[in-house]
C-alpha positions in Angstrom: 0.0 0.0 0.0 1.0 3.5 -0.6 2.9 5.4 2.1 1.5 8.7 0.8 -2.1 8.3 2.0 -3.9 7.6 5.3 -4.1 3.9 6.2 -6.9 2.7 8.5 -7.8 -0.7 9.9 -10.9 -2.5 8.6 -13.7 -2.9 11.2 -15.5 -5.8 9.4 -15.1 -8.0 6.3 -18.4 -9.4 5.1 -18.8 -12.1 2.5 -21.7 -12.5 0.1 -21.5 -16.1 -1.2 -24.1 -15.7 -3.9 -22.3 -12.8 -5.5 -18.8 -14.2 -4.5 -18.0 -10.7 -3.2 -16.5 -9.1 -0.1 -17.6 -5.9 1.6 -14.9 -4.2 3.8 -16.0 -1.5 6.2 -13.7 1.0 7.9 -13.9 4.3 9.6 -13.1 7.4 7.5 -13.3 10.4 9.8 -14.6 13.6 8.2 -11.5 15.3 9.7 -9.4 13.6 7.1 -11.0 15.8 4.5 -11.9 13.2 2.0 -15.3 14.3 0.6 -18.0 11.7 0.6 -18.6 12.3 -3.1 -15.0 11.6 -3.9 -15.0 8.4 -1.9 -18.2 7.2 -3.6 -16.8 8.1 -7.1 -13.9 5.6 -6.6 -14.4 2.7 -8.9 -11.0 1.0 -8.8 -8.6 -0.1 -6.2 -5.5 -2.3 -5.6 -5.6 -5.3 -3.3 -2.6 -6.8 -1.5 -2.7 -10.6 -1.5 -0.6 -12.8 0.8 -0.1 -16.5 1.1 -2.9 -18.9 0.2 -4.9 -16.0 -1.2 -5.3 -14.1 2.0 -6.5 -10.5 1.6 -4.0 -8.2 3.4 -5.4 -4.8 2.4 -7.0 -2.6 -0.2 -6.1 0.8 -1.5 -8.8 2.9 -3.2 -8.0 5.1 -6.2 -9.5 8.5 -6.8 -11.0 9.3 -10.2 -7.6 10.6 -11.3 -6.0 7.3 -10.5 -4.1 8.7 -7.5 -4.2 6.8 -4.2 -7.1 8.0 -2.0 -7.5 5.7 1.0 -5.7 2.5 2.2 -7.5 -0.1 4.4 -5.4 -2.6 6.3 -7.2 -6.0 6.8 -4.6 -8.4 8.0 -1.0 -8.1 9.2 1.4 -9.7 6.6 3.2 -12.8 7.9 7.0 -12.9 7.3 6.4 -15.3 4.4 4.0 -12.8 2.8 6.8 -10.3 2.0 8.4 -12.8 -0.3 5.2 -13.9 -2.1 2.9 -10.9 -1.7 1.3 -9.7 -5.0 -1.2 -7.0 -5.9 -4.1 -6.8 -8.3 -6.1 -3.9 -9.6 -9.8 -4.4 -9.0 -13.2 -2.8 -9.7 -14.9 -1.6 -6.5 -18.2 -0.1 -5.4 -17.8 2.4 -2.5 -20.6 3.9 -0.3 -21.0 5.4 3.1 -22.1 2.7 5.5 -24.9 3.5 7.9 -26.2 7.0 8.2 -23.2 8.8 7.0 -21.4 8.5 10.3 -17.9 8.4 8.8 -17.8 4.7 7.9 -17.0 3.6 4.4 -18.1 0.3 2.8 -16.0 -1.1 -0.1 -17.5 -4.0 -2.1 -15.5 -6.1 -4.7 -15.4 -9.6 -6.2 -13.3 -12.4 -4.6 -12.3 -13.5 -8.0 -11.1 -11.6 -11.1 -8.5 -11.4 -13.8 -5.2 -12.3 -12.2 -6.4 -12.9 -8.7 -8.5 -15.3 -6.5 -9.1 -14.6 -2.8 -9.6 -17.5 -0.5 -9.9 -15.1 2.4 -12.0 -15.0 4.5 -13.2 -18.6 5.0 -15.8 -19.2 7.6 -16.3 -16.8 10.5 -12.8 -16.0 11.6 -11.2 -13.0 13.3 -7.7 -11.5 13.0 -5.9 -9.2 15.4 -4.1 -6.2 14.0 -1.5 -4.9 16.5 -1.6 -1.2 17.1 -4.3 -0.6 14.5 -7.1 0.4 16.7 -7.9 3.5 18.6 -4.9 5.0 20.5 -2.7 2.2 19.2 -4.7 -0.6 20.8 -5.0 -3.9 18.9 -8.0 -4.1 16.5 -10.0 -7.2 15.7 -11.3 -7.8 12.2 -14.0 -10.5 11.7 -15.6 -12.1 8.7 -19.4 -12.2 8.7 -21.9 -13.8 6.2 -23.9 -11.3 4.3 -26.0 -13.8 2.3 -25.9 -17.5 1.6 
């Protein structure tokens, strides 16, 4: 992921088995100054993929192709640095809930040049120092439809 843009920890990762799609939610505080319309206009992103097809993170692109927002999903394992790859993907972005500063990013688990096996089942991962005030954050997979 780009070092030039804010990186935040995902709060949930949901899976829609019928659509074979993931929805990642994360806080995007208004104080960061990323206008809602600019977030919702994002239609592409780049995912980081680790060992066994694990999803490590996603970086949204603005309409101009420049990095807009990075969402960390799982901490890379030491082996991931040797085999990590990226793929450019189509995304749908919207504000989650009632516009309370939470963004939802939806994308396919399979596409040209990539296939995500993550998440499988209902698992949770700890992200050291990714939560509020540097506390560990927990990301869990939930079933959105079956």
